[in-house]
C-alpha positions as a printed NumPy array, in Angstrom:
array([[260.244, -15.286, 130.784],
       [260.204, -18.586, 132.558],
       [259.336, -22.213, 131.526],
       [258.678, -25.398, 133.748],
       [259.857, -27.537, 130.988],
       [263.201, -26.217, 129.412],
       [265.662, -24.253, 131.624],
       [266.072, -20.676, 132.733],
       [269.373, -20.636, 130.27 ],
       [267.32 , -21.502, 127.207],
       [264.495, -19.586, 127.849],
       [267.159, -16.798, 128.348],
       [268.951, -17.316, 125.104],
       [265.934, -17.612, 123.146],
       [264.558, -14.451, 123.778],
       [267.733, -12.794, 123.045],
       [267.584, -14.959, 119.955],
       [264.49 , -12.682, 118.612],
       [265.245,  -9.985, 121.022],
       [265.135,  -7.854, 117.709],
       [262.22 ,  -9.057, 116.43 ],
       [260.538,  -8.445, 119.739],
       [261.503,  -4.859, 119.827],
       [260.43 ,  -4.116, 116.021],
       [256.823,  -5.29 , 117.506],
       [257.472,  -3.136, 120.21 ],
       [258.59 ,  -0.035, 117.914],
       [255.976,  -0.501, 115.535],
       [253.04 ,  -0.281, 117.758],
       [255.361,   2.64 , 119.551],
       [254.914,   1.048, 122.79 ],
       [257.167,  -0.384, 125.376],
       [258.506,  -4.453, 125.421],
       [255.369,  -4.753, 127.827],
       [252.952,  -5.198, 124.821],
       [254.683,  -8.334, 123.378],
       [252.021, -11.018, 123.499],
       [251.766, -14.56 , 124.314],
       [251.469, -15.089, 120.558],
       [254.673, -13.678, 119.754],
       [256.565, -15.617, 121.969],
       [254.652, -18.385, 120.679],
       [255.711, -17.69 , 117.116],
       [259.338, -17.198, 117.906],
       [260.745, -20.503, 117.266],
       [263.942, -22.119, 118.891],
       [265.532, -25.443, 117.935],
       [265.51 , -28.106, 120.588],
       [268.693, -29.706, 122.009],
       [268.102, -33.385, 122.775],
       [267.573, -34.202, 126.38 ],
       [271.464, -35.447, 126.564],
       [272.847, -32.352, 124.901],
       [270.154, -30.012, 127.233],
       [272.143, -31.718, 130.506],
       [275.292, -31.187, 128.913],
       [274.948, -27.627, 128.243],
       [272.95 , -26.936, 131.25 ],
       [276.4  , -27.691, 132.976],
       [277.774, -24.577, 131.318],
       [275.231, -22.614, 130.692],
       [273.227, -22.769, 134.575],
       [276.227, -21.408, 135.945],
       [276.919, -18.569, 134.069],
       [273.744, -17.449, 133.374],
       [272.759, -17.541, 137.269],
       [275.934, -15.642, 137.474],
       [274.73 , -12.796, 135.383],
       [271.598, -12.53 , 136.906],
       [273.407, -12.448, 140.332],
       [275.439,  -9.501, 138.948],
       [272.804,  -7.709, 137.032],
       [270.555,  -7.69 , 140.563],
       [273.551,  -6.459, 142.623],
       [274.07 ,  -3.764, 139.825],
       [270.585,  -2.531, 139.947],
       [270.595,  -2.528, 143.744],
       [273.983,  -0.046, 143.88 ],
       [272.537,   1.784, 141.22 ],
       [269.536,   2.507, 143.243],
       [271.704,   3.373, 146.611],
       [273.821,   5.859, 144.294],
       [270.556,   7.197, 143.046],
       [269.506,   7.877, 146.485],
       [272.386,   9.024, 148.07 ],
       [273.704,  10.983, 145.537],
       [271.565,  13.955, 145.687],
       [271.777,  14.015, 149.212],
       [275.789,  14.05 , 149.301],
       [275.796,  16.804, 146.986],
       [273.254,  18.852, 148.424],
       [275.142,  18.452, 151.695],
       [272.14 ,  16.982, 153.691],
       [274.078,  13.699, 154.063],
       [277.804,  14.351, 155.171],
       [280.644,  11.404, 155.221],
       [283.577,  11.862, 157.526],
       [286.765,  11.727, 155.206],
       [288.13 ,   9.094, 157.619],
       [285.543,   6.746, 157.319],
       [285.604,   7.343, 153.377],
       [289.195,   6.756, 152.939],
       [289.217,   3.847, 155.369],
       [286.631,   2.433, 152.979],
       [288.697,   3.109, 149.923],
       [291.357,   1.043, 151.526],
       [289.719,  -2.158, 152.443]])
């Protein structure tokens, strides 16, 4: 969820403020979170800080949220690589020389 009016961190924290409500809506319909409709988001109210407070909060929250997102993307990328390579390593289709593996662990 994004907004042209509010910073990413505000939207992120706002969604997390209401995530249990969204999960309840999805569970009630036995569907995934993809079935949350626009009106569900519109109905989720949040207190909006003043512009001055938003700027002050932005200085703190923006770097933290950006860092979290970068780590999440990196984690998903590494998990995809692991899930691709591990079966090939276990089956013997792909081999790693012991000297290469040790060199990477020591790095």
